[in-house]
FILO-678344 format. One record per residue: residue in one letter; residue number from 1; x, y, z of N, C-alpha, C in turn. Coordinates in nm, 3 decimals, padded with zeros to 5 digits. Last residue first. Layout:
N
  residuo  num      nc1      nc2      nc3     cac1     cac2     cac3      cc1      cc2      cc3
        a  NUM        X        Y        Z        X        Y        Z        X        Y        Z
...
This chain:
306
  residuo  num      nc1      nc2      nc3     cac1     cac2     cac3      cc1      cc2      cc3
        r  306  -00.507   01.250  -00.064  -00.582   01.360  -00.004  -00.597   01.342   00.146
        a  305  -00.392   01.041  -00.191  -00.307   01.122  -00.104  -00.380   01.235  -00.036
        s  304  -00.576   00.933  -00.360  -00.535   00.853  -00.243  -00.455   00.935  -00.144
        q  303  -00.594   01.134  -00.555  -00.712   01.100  -00.476  -00.673   01.025  -00.349
        v  302  -00.335   01.119  -00.657  -00.380   01.243  -00.593  -00.503   01.214  -00.505
        w  301  -00.339   00.862  -00.770  -00.248   00.893  -00.660  -00.295   01.018  -00.584
        n  300  -00.535   00.892  -00.969  -00.555   00.794  -00.862  -00.465   00.824  -00.742
        q  299  -00.412   01.082  -01.133  -00.535   01.117  -01.062  -00.563   01.021  -00.948
        a  298  -00.189   00.931  -01.224  -00.171   01.055  -01.149  -00.296   01.090  -01.069
        v  297  -00.313   00.725  -01.365  -00.227   00.694  -01.251  -00.210   00.817  -01.162
        v  296  -00.437   00.876  -01.568  -00.518   00.799  -01.474  -00.439   00.767  -01.348
        a  295  -00.210   00.987  -01.696  -00.315   01.073  -01.644  -00.400   01.001  -01.540
        p  294  -00.055   00.767  -01.780  -00.003   00.858  -01.677  -00.111   00.945  -01.616
        s  293  -00.250   00.466  -01.814  -00.210   00.597  -01.865  -00.156   00.684  -01.753
        q  292  -00.105   00.142  -01.762  -00.206   00.242  -01.733  -00.158   00.378  -01.785
        r  291   00.068  -00.076  -01.790   00.021  -00.004  -01.909  -00.098   00.087  -01.882
        n  290   00.204  -00.217  -01.604   00.060  -00.240  -01.611  -00.007  -00.163  -01.724
        v  289   00.462  -00.113  -01.668   00.435  -00.257  -01.667   00.287  -00.285  -01.683
        t  288   00.451   00.167  -01.677   00.540   00.096  -01.768   00.515  -00.054  -01.776
        v  287   00.249   00.250  -01.488   00.253   00.301  -01.627   00.331   00.208  -01.719
        d  286   00.296   00.107  -01.253   00.161   00.114  -01.308   00.161   00.156  -01.455
        f  285   00.567   00.165  -01.213   00.525   00.028  -01.242   00.387   00.027  -01.307
        n  284   00.554   00.435  -01.147   00.624   00.395  -01.269   00.583   00.254  -01.311
        l  283   00.421   00.405  -00.904   00.356   00.478  -01.013   00.421   00.443  -01.147
        e  282   00.617   00.269  -00.757   00.489   00.205  -00.784   00.414   00.272  -00.898
        t  281   00.819   00.463  -00.751   00.846   00.332  -00.809   00.716   00.261  -00.845
        l  280   00.687   00.674  -00.618   00.739   00.691  -00.754   00.759   00.557  -00.822
        d  279   00.638   00.560  -00.365   00.527   00.600  -00.452   00.573   00.608  -00.597
        r  278   00.903   00.537  -00.277   00.824   00.416  -00.299   00.704   00.446  -00.389
        t  277   00.968   00.804  -00.251   01.038   00.724  -00.352   00.961   00.597  -00.381
        t  276   00.666   01.003  -00.212   00.779   00.927  -00.161   00.847   00.851  -00.275
        m  275   00.471   01.300  -00.168   00.534   01.202  -00.257   00.652   01.134  -00.189
        a  274   00.389   01.501   00.002   00.319   01.374   00.008   00.388   01.264  -00.071
        a  273   00.543   01.718  -00.060   00.551   01.667   00.077   00.485   01.530   00.089
        m  272   00.460   01.769  -00.318   00.594   01.713  -00.298   00.612   01.660  -00.157
        v  271   00.203   01.875  -00.269   00.220   01.754  -00.350   00.354   01.689  -00.320
        k  270   00.273   02.100  -00.130   00.198   01.997  -00.059   00.200   01.866  -00.137
        n  269   00.396   02.249  -00.331   00.475   02.206  -00.215   00.404   02.094  -00.138
        l  268   00.183   02.309  -00.500   00.283   02.210  -00.543   00.371   02.163  -00.428
        i  267   00.032   02.495  -00.341  -00.030   02.378  -00.405   00.074   02.271  -00.435
        t  266   00.219   02.692  -00.269   00.151   02.613  -00.166   00.094   02.484  -00.224
        a  265   00.286   02.790  -00.526   00.388   02.733  -00.437   00.325   02.645  -00.331
        v  264   00.049   02.897  -00.621   00.103   02.777  -00.686   00.209   02.711  -00.599
        e  263   00.000   03.136  -00.499  -00.063   03.018  -00.441  -00.013   02.888  -00.503
        p  262   00.117   03.333  -00.658   00.192   03.281  -00.542   00.131   03.157  -00.480
        n  261   00.124   03.434  -00.940   00.036   03.327  -00.890   00.100   03.260  -00.768
        a  260   00.312   03.622  -00.997   00.174   03.652  -01.035   00.074   03.552  -00.977
        n  259   00.536   03.491  -00.907   00.502   03.620  -00.847   00.358   03.659  -00.877
        l  258   00.532   03.274  -01.082   00.509   03.253  -00.940   00.472   03.382  -00.869
        f  257   00.596   03.396  -01.323   00.467   03.328  -01.310   00.432   03.310  -01.163
        d  256   00.855   03.485  -01.258   00.750   03.581  -01.294   00.612   03.520  -01.278
        t  255   00.982   03.237  -01.217   00.970   03.333  -01.107   00.863   03.436  -01.136
        s  254   00.863   02.929  -01.319   00.903   03.062  -01.364   00.880   03.162  -01.251
        v  253   00.963   02.654  -01.119   00.857   02.746  -01.161   00.918   02.876  -01.211
        a  252   01.001   02.319  -01.051   01.070   02.439  -01.099   00.965   02.530  -01.163
        p  251   00.956   02.096  -00.788   00.889   02.178  -00.889   00.976   02.300  -00.923
        v  250   01.162   01.808  -00.755   01.134   01.944  -00.712   01.057   02.017  -00.823
        l  249   01.311   01.508  -00.636   01.214   01.574  -00.722   01.182   01.712  -00.666
        n  248   01.660   01.477  -00.585   01.525   01.484  -00.530   01.433   01.554  -00.627
        q  247   01.923   01.403  -00.648   01.822   01.415  -00.753   01.682   01.403  -00.693
        s  246   02.255   01.466  -00.578   02.119   01.475  -00.525   02.019   01.496  -00.637
        p  245   02.465   01.268  -00.810   02.434   01.376  -00.715   02.290   01.370  -00.666
        q  244   02.640   00.963  -00.837   02.521   01.038  -00.874   02.488   01.144  -00.768
        a  243   02.848   00.822  -00.734   02.881   00.926  -00.833   02.761   01.013  -00.868
        d  242   02.897   00.623  -00.536   02.807   00.737  -00.512   02.838   00.853  -00.606
        k  241   03.022   00.395  -00.594   03.109   00.509  -00.560   03.029   00.637  -00.541
        d  240   02.822   00.219  -00.666   02.894   00.194  -00.542   02.994   00.302  -00.504
        d  239   02.550   00.193  -00.788   02.640   00.308  -00.798   02.727   00.310  -00.672
        d  238   02.473  -00.131  -00.904   02.488  -00.042  -00.789   02.588   00.070  -00.820
        l  237   02.270  -00.198  -01.187   02.402  -00.198  -01.124   02.409  -00.094  -01.012
        l  236   01.995  -00.398  -01.248   02.038  -00.262  -01.215   02.169  -00.268  -01.138
        f  235   01.934  -00.616  -01.512   01.992  -00.606  -01.377   02.045  -00.465  -01.354
        l  234   01.663  -00.779  -01.680   01.769  -00.680  -01.677   01.808  -00.654  -01.532
        n  233   01.432  -00.915  -01.758   01.556  -00.989  -01.729   01.679  -00.897  -01.738
        n  232   01.211  -00.762  -01.761   01.285  -00.770  -01.887   01.416  -00.847  -01.872
        h  231   01.124  -00.754  -01.508   01.032  -00.813  -01.606   01.100  -00.830  -01.742
        s  230   01.323  -00.611  -01.385   01.313  -00.754  -01.356   01.222  -00.825  -01.455
        l  229   01.267  -00.348  -01.492   01.389  -00.422  -01.523   01.375  -00.572  -01.499
        t  228   01.058  -00.178  -01.434   01.040  -00.273  -01.544   01.154  -00.373  -01.557
        a  227   01.074   00.032  -01.262   01.011  -00.089  -01.211   01.000  -00.199  -01.316
        d  226   01.305   00.266  -01.180   01.258   00.187  -01.293   01.204   00.054  -01.242
        t  225   01.420   00.430  -00.998   01.280   00.394  -00.974   01.220   00.317  -01.091
        t  224   01.672   00.489  -01.089   01.663   00.400  -00.973   01.520   00.363  -00.939
        s  223   01.667   00.475  -01.452   01.662   00.544  -01.323   01.647   00.443  -01.211
        t  222   01.892   00.422  -01.727   01.757   00.426  -01.674   01.759   00.505  -01.543
        e  221   02.092   00.312  -01.996   02.062   00.418  -01.898   01.916   00.413  -01.857
        g  220   02.279   00.008  -02.040   02.168   00.098  -02.072   02.143   00.196  -01.960
        l  219   02.529  -00.184  -02.197   02.492  -00.102  -02.082   02.383  -00.006  -02.124
        q  218   02.575  -00.308  -02.435   02.588  -00.389  -02.314   02.538  -00.317  -02.189
        s  217   02.398  -00.319  -02.748   02.473  -00.246  -02.645   02.478  -00.335  -02.522
        e  216   02.317  -00.543  -02.873   02.363  -00.433  -02.957   02.444  -00.337  -02.870
        n  215   02.205  -00.734  -02.713   02.351  -00.720  -02.709   02.404  -00.625  -02.815
        s  214   01.937  -00.732  -02.680   01.986  -00.795  -02.803   02.138  -00.794  -02.813
        k  213   01.911  -00.592  -02.443   01.868  -00.732  -02.447   01.921  -00.806  -02.570
        v  212   01.995  -00.340  -02.526   02.076  -00.415  -02.429   02.039  -00.564  -02.434
        s  211   01.787  -00.275  -02.703   01.926  -00.272  -02.749   02.016  -00.354  -02.657
        d  210   01.559  -00.284  -02.543   01.575  -00.382  -02.651   01.720  -00.389  -02.700
        y  209   01.604  -00.061  -02.374   01.592  -00.196  -02.319   01.622  -00.301  -02.426
        t  208   01.602   00.143  -02.571   01.722   00.118  -02.490   01.719  -00.021  -02.429
        q  207   01.341   00.122  -02.664   01.452   00.103  -02.758   01.582   00.074  -02.683
        q  206   01.196   00.189  -02.440   01.189   00.051  -02.487   01.302   00.021  -02.584
        s  205   01.398   00.401  -02.225   01.304   00.377  -02.334   01.302   00.230  -02.373
        a  204   01.560   00.533  -02.041   01.462   00.434  -01.994   01.355   00.406  -02.100
        f  203   01.626   00.776  -02.275   01.636   00.747  -02.131   01.524   00.651  -02.092
        g  202   01.745   00.686  -02.605   01.650   00.741  -02.509   01.673   00.695  -02.367
        l  201   01.933   00.624  -02.788   01.804   00.555  -02.800   01.702   00.599  -02.696
        p  200   02.205   00.685  -02.909   02.106   00.778  -02.851   01.964   00.725  -02.866
        l  199   02.471   00.494  -02.816   02.354   00.488  -02.904   02.245   00.576  -02.843
        i  198   02.807   00.549  -02.804   02.681   00.581  -02.737   02.569   00.578  -02.840
        k  197   03.098   00.345  -02.780   02.995   00.409  -02.863   02.874   00.438  -02.776
        t  196   03.279   00.266  -02.592   03.323   00.269  -02.732   03.225   00.342  -02.822
        i  195   03.376   00.351  -02.289   03.254   00.354  -02.369   03.295   00.371  -02.516
        t  194   03.533   00.200  -02.034   03.559   00.247  -02.170   03.431   00.237  -02.251
        i  193   03.527   00.300  -01.697   03.463   00.221  -01.802   03.497   00.282  -01.937
        g  192   03.607   00.424  -01.463   03.708   00.367  -01.551   03.652   00.276  -01.658
        y  191   03.444   00.559  -01.287   03.442   00.413  -01.284   03.541   00.347  -01.379
        t  190   03.491   00.831  -01.325   03.479   00.777  -01.190   03.495   00.626  -01.187
        q  189   03.519   00.862  -01.608   03.614   00.923  -01.515   03.610   00.859  -01.376
        e  188   03.309   00.705  -01.728   03.449   00.692  -01.770   03.546   00.743  -01.664
        l  187   03.081   00.779  -01.591   03.111   00.637  -01.609   03.258   00.616  -01.645
        g  186   03.089   01.057  -01.615   03.109   00.995  -01.485   03.143   00.847  -01.496
        v  185   03.037   01.080  -01.894   03.158   01.138  -01.834   03.188   01.072  -01.701
        a  184   02.783   00.952  -01.936   02.907   00.898  -01.993   03.033   00.951  -01.924
        c  183   02.628   01.073  -01.657   02.612   00.972  -01.761   02.751   00.930  -01.809
        d  182   02.672   01.279  -01.494   02.589   01.171  -01.440   02.560   01.064  -01.544
        y  181   02.814   01.448  -01.662   02.887   01.374  -01.559   02.804   01.260  -01.503
        r  180   02.756   01.460  -02.010   02.703   01.472  -01.874   02.782   01.387  -01.776
        d  179   02.808   01.433  -02.277   02.880   01.538  -02.203   02.835   01.552  -02.059
        k  178   02.645   01.210  -02.364   02.789   01.217  -02.390   02.863   01.314  -02.299
        c  177   02.366   01.231  -02.329   02.448   01.158  -02.233   02.597   01.189  -02.244
        d  176   02.162   01.331  -02.479   02.253   01.428  -02.420   02.353   01.364  -02.324
        s  175   02.003   01.118  -02.557   02.084   01.183  -02.660   02.183   01.283  -02.604
        a  174   02.023   00.843  -02.324   01.962   00.965  -02.376   02.058   01.036  -02.471
        a  173   02.156   00.520  -02.435   02.124   00.625  -02.337   02.051   00.740  -02.404
        a  172   02.363   00.246  -02.442   02.236   00.298  -02.494   02.182   00.396  -02.392
        l  171   02.702   00.190  -02.497   02.603   00.243  -02.404   02.480   00.293  -02.479
        v  170   02.928  -00.072  -02.523   02.843   00.021  -02.597   02.731   00.061  -02.502
        v  169   03.235  -00.111  -02.338   03.092  -00.135  -02.359   03.036  -00.033  -02.458
        s  168   03.517  -00.261  -02.197   03.465  -00.179  -02.307   03.319  -00.214  -02.331
        k  167   03.655  -00.247  -01.867   03.579  -00.315  -01.971   03.532  -00.214  -02.076
        g  166   03.770  -00.101  -01.667   03.859  -00.160  -01.767   03.787  -00.233  -01.879
        k  165   03.506  -00.167  -01.448   03.633  -00.097  -01.468   03.722  -00.173  -01.566
        l  164   03.275  -00.293  -01.380   03.297  -00.270  -01.523   03.430  -00.197  -01.551
        d  163   03.253  -00.288  -01.112   03.290  -00.417  -01.172   03.317  -00.404  -01.322
        s  162   03.152  -00.042  -01.053   03.298  -00.057  -01.045   03.345  -00.191  -01.101
        l  161   02.876  -00.087  -01.066   02.943  -00.017  -01.176   03.095  -00.034  -01.171
        k  160   02.789  -00.426  -00.974   02.802  -00.283  -00.946   02.887  -00.219  -01.056
        t  159   02.790  -00.679  -01.070   02.673  -00.639  -00.992   02.674  -00.491  -00.957
        v  158   02.927  -00.915  -01.273   02.907  -00.770  -01.263   02.779  -00.742  -01.187
        n  157   03.029  -01.157  -01.382   03.035  -01.129  -01.238   03.026  -00.978  -01.211
        h  156   02.981  -01.221  -01.639   03.098  -01.136  -01.615   03.114  -01.099  -01.467
        d  155   02.753  -01.381  -01.627   02.868  -01.427  -01.706   02.996  -01.351  -01.672
        k  154   02.574  -01.224  -01.472   02.623  -01.354  -01.423   02.750  -01.396  -01.495
        s  153   02.542  -00.995  -01.632   02.580  -00.983  -01.491   02.639  -01.114  -01.438
        y  152   02.451  -01.106  -01.869   02.580  -01.036  -01.866   02.631  -01.025  -01.723
        k  151   02.203  -01.206  -01.778   02.305  -01.298  -01.830   02.444  -01.234  -01.827
        d  150   02.063  -00.978  -01.712   02.093  -01.076  -01.608   02.205  -01.169  -01.652
        t  149   02.210  -00.697  -01.883   02.121  -00.812  -01.877   02.159  -00.900  -01.758
        v  148   02.252  -00.385  -01.702   02.298  -00.486  -01.797   02.194  -00.597  -01.798
        f  147   02.206  -00.033  -01.632   02.173  -00.173  -01.621   02.241  -00.256  -01.730
        f  146   02.219   00.260  -01.427   02.260   00.186  -01.546   02.239   00.037  -01.523
        a  145   02.074   00.582  -01.339   02.125   00.448  -01.309   02.150   00.373  -01.439
        n  144   01.999   00.885  -01.171   02.038   00.818  -01.294   02.098   00.683  -01.257
        h  143   01.766   00.873  -00.895   01.898   00.894  -00.953   01.909   00.829  -01.091
        d  142   01.519   01.017  -00.738   01.535   00.926  -00.851   01.667   00.956  -00.919
        t  141   01.327   01.062  -00.440   01.447   01.086  -00.520   01.458   00.980  -00.628
        a  140   01.123   01.225  -00.208   01.131   01.129  -00.318   01.250   01.163  -00.407
        e  139   01.110   01.440  -00.052   01.198   01.333  -00.004   01.215   01.227  -00.113
        s  138   01.117   01.730  -00.271   01.051   01.616  -00.209   01.155   01.524  -00.146
        p  137   01.194   02.077  -00.223   01.226   01.944  -00.277   01.153   01.836  -00.200
        d  136   00.985   02.354  -00.275   01.039   02.262  -00.175   01.072   02.127  -00.240
        l  135   01.085   02.519  -00.582   01.003   02.510  -00.462   01.062   02.407  -00.367
        l  134   01.301   02.727  -00.754   01.276   02.590  -00.714   01.195   02.592  -00.584
        t  133   01.250   02.967  -01.002   01.244   02.939  -00.858   01.219   02.790  -00.837
        i  132   01.419   03.141  -01.258   01.353   03.017  -01.215   01.359   03.007  -01.063
        g  131   01.576   03.323  -01.398   01.437   03.356  -01.368   01.354   03.236  -01.327
        q  130   01.843   03.297  -01.440   01.756   03.238  -01.541   01.610   03.278  -01.520
        k  129   01.937   03.414  -01.208   01.975   03.472  -01.337   01.883   03.423  -01.448
        d  128   01.839   03.237  -01.017   01.790   03.375  -01.020   01.819   03.439  -01.155
        l  127   01.995   03.012  -01.080   01.849   03.005  -01.091   01.790   03.145  -01.102
        y  126   02.243   03.113  -01.016   02.218   03.070  -01.154   02.068   03.059  -01.180
        s  125   02.218   03.161  -00.745   02.250   03.273  -00.832   02.223   03.239  -00.979
        k  124   02.160   02.897  -00.642   02.061   03.006  -00.638   02.092   03.119  -00.735
        g  123   02.314   02.672  -00.614   02.273   02.708  -00.749   02.184   02.831  -00.757
        q  122   02.350   02.647  -00.346   02.469   02.668  -00.429   02.433   02.709  -00.571
        s  121   02.084   02.597  -00.271   02.152   02.718  -00.225   02.273   02.749  -00.311
        i  120   02.047   02.346  -00.390   01.964   02.459  -00.433   02.030   02.591  -00.393
        v  119   02.233   02.198  -00.242   02.250   02.213  -00.386   02.170   02.332  -00.438
        t  118   02.114   02.217   00.011   02.249   02.271  -00.010   02.274   02.293  -00.158
        n  117   01.877   02.081  -00.035   01.871   02.224  -00.002   02.007   02.291  -00.017
        p  116   01.963   01.815  -00.083   01.904   01.895  -00.191   01.899   02.044  -00.162
        d  115   02.259   01.668   00.001   02.150   01.745   00.061   02.089   01.835  -00.046
        a  114   02.479   01.564  -00.112   02.361   01.478  -00.116   02.239   01.549  -00.057
        s  113   02.688   01.781  -00.307   02.620   01.746  -00.182   02.502   01.654  -00.207
        t  112   02.818   01.878  -00.524   02.826   01.733  -00.501   02.751   01.688  -00.377
        p  111   02.795   02.118  -00.786   02.767   02.078  -00.648   02.769   01.926  -00.635
        l  110   03.071   02.141  -01.021   02.930   02.125  -00.991   02.910   02.085  -00.845
        k  109   03.283   02.339  -01.207   03.271   02.262  -01.084   03.124   02.259  -01.043
        a  108   03.288   02.312  -01.566   03.255   02.384  -01.443   03.246   02.290  -01.325
        n  107   03.334   02.215  -01.814   03.431   02.179  -01.711   03.405   02.250  -01.578
        p  106   03.142   02.320  -01.987   03.134   02.177  -01.950   03.230   02.135  -01.840
        g  105   03.043   02.651  -01.863   03.106   02.558  -01.955   03.109   02.417  -01.901
        k  104   02.903   02.833  -01.711   03.048   02.822  -01.689   03.119   02.728  -01.785
        d  103   02.633   02.822  -01.798   02.696   02.950  -01.765   02.848   02.941  -01.766
        q  102   02.576   02.556  -01.839   02.544   02.652  -01.944   02.617   02.783  -01.923
        t  101   02.651   02.458  -01.590   02.727   02.419  -01.709   02.701   02.513  -01.825
        i  100   02.451   02.571  -01.431   02.592   02.603  -01.405   02.676   02.572  -01.528
        l   99   02.222   02.453  -01.542   02.238   02.598  -01.546   02.383   02.639  -01.522
        f   98   02.269   02.177  -01.494   02.248   02.227  -01.630   02.276   02.377  -01.637
        d   97   02.283   02.165  -01.216   02.402   02.132  -01.296   02.389   02.187  -01.437
        v   96   02.014   02.231  -01.160   02.124   02.317  -01.112   02.250   02.291  -01.194
        i   95   01.870   02.020  -01.279   01.853   02.155  -01.330   01.965   02.248  -01.285
        g   94   01.985   01.795  -01.137   01.970   01.799  -01.282   01.961   01.940  -01.335
        s   93   01.965   01.835  -00.867   02.096   01.850  -00.930   02.087   01.857  -01.081
        v   92   01.667   01.812  -00.853   01.747   01.920  -00.797   01.880   01.937  -00.869
        y   91   01.446   01.776  -01.122   01.533   01.706  -01.028   01.640   01.806  -00.983
        e   90   01.103   01.878  -01.199   01.248   01.871  -01.217   01.315   01.785  -01.110
        p   89   00.831   01.968  -01.378   00.873   01.873  -01.275   01.021   01.841  -01.296
        v   88   00.785   02.312  -01.446   00.849   02.188  -01.491   00.871   02.096  -01.370
        v   87   00.592   02.589  -01.559   00.621   02.492  -01.453   00.683   02.367  -01.514
        d   86   00.580   02.756  -01.787   00.563   02.811  -01.653   00.614   02.718  -01.543
        v   85   00.696   02.844  -02.108   00.681   02.737  -02.009   00.677   02.800  -01.870
        s   84   00.748   03.066  -02.250   00.623   02.998  -02.283   00.600   02.877  -02.193
        g   83   00.932   03.158  -01.993   00.884   03.216  -02.118   00.751   03.154  -02.150
        p   82   01.225   03.015  -01.834   01.088   03.066  -01.837   01.057   03.135  -01.970
        f   81   01.202   02.812  -02.113   01.170   02.819  -01.970   01.272   02.905  -01.897
        q   80   01.276   02.749  -02.361   01.148   02.818  -02.348   01.107   02.839  -02.202
        q   79   01.506   02.609  -02.342   01.507   02.721  -02.436   01.381   02.805  -02.424
        m   78   01.440   02.397  -02.185   01.504   02.511  -02.120   01.517   02.630  -02.213
        y   77   01.347   02.204  -02.358   01.248   02.288  -02.291   01.311   02.407  -02.221
        v   76   01.608   02.117  -02.455   01.501   02.162  -02.546   01.403   02.252  -02.471
        d   75   01.763   02.031  -02.246   01.810   02.147  -02.320   01.705   02.200  -02.416
        r   74   01.629   01.799  -02.157   01.621   01.923  -02.079   01.661   02.045  -02.162
        t   73   01.463   01.616  -02.425   01.573   01.643  -02.333   01.557   01.780  -02.268
        d   72   01.205   01.575  -02.555   01.302   01.467  -02.536   01.405   01.495  -02.427
        v   71   00.906   01.709  -02.392   01.004   01.701  -02.501   01.112   01.599  -02.464
        l   70   00.559   01.783  -02.334   00.685   01.722  -02.294   00.775   01.703  -02.416
        k   69   00.322   01.992  -02.244   00.399   01.963  -02.365   00.537   01.914  -02.322
        i   68   00.006   02.059  -02.112   00.129   01.982  -02.099   00.192   01.960  -02.236
        s   67  -00.178   02.298  -01.945  -00.141   02.251  -02.079  -00.005   02.185  -02.067
        p   66  -00.441   02.359  -01.711  -00.307   02.313  -01.744  -00.294   02.270  -01.889
        t   65  -00.603   02.615  -01.584  -00.619   02.530  -01.702  -00.481   02.484  -01.744
        y   64  -00.688   02.639  -01.233  -00.602   02.665  -01.348  -00.640   02.573  -01.463
        g   63  -00.831   02.574  -01.000  -00.878   02.681  -01.085  -00.791   02.719  -01.202
        n   62  -00.750   02.355  -00.857  -00.739   02.486  -00.792  -00.764   02.602  -00.888
        a   61  -00.764   02.144  -01.025  -00.858   02.146  -00.913  -00.857   02.279  -00.840
        r   60  -00.544   02.204  -01.185  -00.678   02.213  -01.242  -00.783   02.224  -01.130
        l   59  -00.341   02.145  -01.004  -00.358   02.283  -01.049  -00.496   02.304  -01.112
        v   58  -00.371   01.870  -00.976  -00.394   01.957  -00.860  -00.411   02.103  -00.900
        t   57  -00.326   01.784  -01.246  -00.447   01.747  -01.172  -00.474   01.842  -01.056
        a   56  -00.073   01.882  -01.313  -00.191   01.928  -01.387  -00.319   01.901  -01.309
        y   55   00.088   01.736  -01.135   00.084   01.882  -01.127  -00.044   01.934  -01.193
        i   54   00.033   01.481  -01.243  -00.002   01.512  -01.104  -00.011   01.663  -01.084
        q   53   00.138   01.512  -01.499  -00.006   01.492  -01.485  -00.052   01.515  -01.341
        a   52   00.407   01.539  -01.437   00.340   01.648  -01.508   00.188   01.635  -01.493
        m   51   00.452   01.287  -01.322   00.460   01.407  -01.239   00.392   01.526  -01.306
        i   50   00.415   01.120  -01.551   00.332   01.105  -01.431   00.332   01.233  -01.348
        q   49   00.616   01.213  -01.721   00.477   01.217  -01.764   00.383   01.209  -01.645
        a   48   00.838   01.151  -01.568   00.807   01.292  -01.593   00.664   01.308  -01.642
        e   47   00.820   00.870  -01.580   00.811   00.939  -01.452   00.777   01.087  -01.468
        a   46   00.842   00.815  -01.866   00.725   00.779  -01.786   00.712   00.860  -01.657
        f   45   00.958   01.104  -02.050   00.969   00.964  -02.009   00.864   00.941  -01.901
        n   44   01.022   01.374  -02.172   00.915   01.282  -02.210   00.952   01.137  -02.180
        q   43   01.073   01.648  -01.946   01.125   01.543  -02.033   01.020   01.434  -02.053
        g   42   00.863   01.944  -01.962   00.955   01.852  -01.897   01.002   01.749  -01.997
        s   41   00.596   02.177  -01.884   00.682   02.102  -01.975   00.774   02.013  -01.894
        i   40   00.293   02.351  -01.867   00.381   02.255  -01.801   00.464   02.184  -01.907
        n   39   00.133   02.650  -01.826   00.203   02.568  -01.925   00.309   02.482  -01.856
        v   38  -00.179   02.737  -01.726  -00.045   02.713  -01.674   00.020   02.612  -01.769
        t   37  -00.433   02.981  -01.792  -00.353   02.866  -01.834  -00.221   02.860  -01.759
        g   36  -00.662   03.103  -01.534  -00.600   03.100  -01.665  -00.512   02.977  -01.685
        h   35  -00.802   03.100  -01.296  -00.671   03.165  -01.298  -00.601   03.162  -01.433
        q   34  -01.039   02.963  -01.317  -01.040   03.091  -01.247  -00.912   03.170  -01.270
        s   33  -01.220   02.769  -01.539  -01.086   02.814  -01.501  -01.094   02.951  -01.437
        k   32  -01.453   02.505  -01.511  -01.428   02.649  -01.509  -01.288   02.682  -01.463
        g   31  -01.376   02.198  -01.689  -01.452   02.283  -01.600  -01.406   02.428  -01.606
        a   30  -01.051   02.092  -01.742  -01.191   02.054  -01.742  -01.263   02.146  -01.644
        g   29  -00.773   02.162  -01.957  -00.848   02.179  -01.835  -00.991   02.135  -01.850
        s   28  -00.582   01.913  -02.130  -00.659   02.036  -02.128  -00.740   02.043  -02.001
        d   27  -00.469   01.666  -02.099  -00.382   01.781  -02.095  -00.459   01.912  -02.086
        g   26  -00.695   01.469  -01.888  -00.612   01.496  -02.005  -00.534   01.623  -01.991
        s   25  -00.876   01.395  -01.706  -00.737   01.398  -01.662  -00.644   01.427  -01.778
        s   24  -01.201   01.552  -01.658  -01.099   01.485  -01.738  -00.962   01.496  -01.676
        g   23  -01.387   01.533  -01.345  -01.354   01.583  -01.478  -01.241   01.506  -01.542
        g   22  -01.303   01.589  -00.997  -01.382   01.540  -01.108  -01.336   01.594  -01.240
        c   21  -01.193   01.647  -00.757  -01.103   01.598  -00.860  -01.180   01.546  -00.979
        g   20  -01.307   01.957  -00.604  -01.298   01.812  -00.621  -01.211   01.777  -00.738
        a   19  -01.103   02.232  -00.487  -01.223   02.176  -00.547  -01.204   02.027  -00.559
        l   18  -00.873   02.281  -00.378  -00.977   02.376  -00.340  -01.110   02.329  -00.393
        f   17  -00.636   02.036  -00.270  -00.747   02.083  -00.352  -00.821   02.200  -00.291
        l   16  -00.448   01.945  -00.100  -00.412   01.944  -00.241  -00.519   02.010  -00.327
        a   15  -00.568   01.954   00.149  -00.464   02.052   00.117  -00.431   02.056  -00.031
        g   14  -00.752   01.787   00.259  -00.800   01.882   00.160  -00.694   01.975   00.110
        a   13  -00.550   01.667   00.454  -00.685   01.720   00.478  -00.729   01.826   00.380
        i   12  -00.267   01.638   00.515  -00.318   01.661   00.382  -00.454   01.730   00.386
        m   11  -00.220   01.637   00.790  -00.113   01.679   00.698  -00.170   01.718   00.564
        a   10  -00.441   01.540   00.915  -00.397   01.675   00.950  -00.292   01.728   00.854
        a    9  -00.457   01.282   00.829  -00.551   01.379   00.775  -00.506   01.522   00.804
        a    8  -00.147   01.124   00.750  -00.243   01.174   00.849  -00.331   01.282   00.788
        l    7  -00.114   00.883   00.492  -00.079   01.014   00.548  -00.189   01.064   00.641
        l    6  -00.169   00.653   00.365  -00.161   00.646   00.510  -00.127   00.780   00.574
        r    5  -00.152   00.689   00.101  -00.284   00.655   00.152  -00.286   00.653   00.304
        g    4   00.117   00.732   00.063   00.026   00.845   00.046  -00.111   00.817   00.104
        k    3   00.233   00.482   00.073   00.240   00.564   00.194   00.142   00.680   00.186
        r    2   00.047   00.222  -00.079   00.128   00.343  -00.088   00.120   00.423   00.041
        m    1   00.084  -00.120   00.000   00.000   00.000   00.000   00.088   00.124   00.000
């Protein structure tokens, strides 16, 4: 049972809503809009789809008309955020590292703290410069992670990333993996893995799973909340050198939009206070294994967390 269903009434008690949760769960608003449109973007993988729909559900219930447009990678939506994008379901180090790298270059020193509030503080000047405010980070976290097949793990005695030191692999990953420390750069520099080729097949995508299963690639990129791996005979490798930075979920909001709509902070902060890592894993399972729609999964979670 999800922890959200066990939250004390005093904590949630109608906090996620000013109105009921009736109506459509699609990208367009249902019913009367009191506050106008809120444009939500983010990366187009299952977890981001779920979080975008959760944001849309609670914002719709509070009088907004949400519009969702997800894209392949962070660098795409960041060209429009802030601007035509108002809200993004983000990850603390993901967005802070992106902004620092954009400002200082690929060799910039990045925050390494496991404390999300420390990372946010270290990135504040870059966030302010961009016009973005990060709301309260959730305890729910989802790190970048890498997998091999069960067979590869057994045949090569590989259970953690350091077991791949000195080995040559083809990596199936997101298209922006090459220059990211939490992807190819960290795998090579921290773990001593030789990446002979990167196949840009997507983050936690079916194409990435299929590539590893067929041995077109030996290593695939996913997340620590990926609930599909065991069903695909795939094995998640332990990040035994803790190379992955703080990746707590956090709402990123256009500062101008937030100044005009300050109640959005209260609405989304209460969502993040209710979300847990276990919830994320179960929600991902519902979408990727049980094939439920992100919109339905999101609305069910919001109803259970009230």
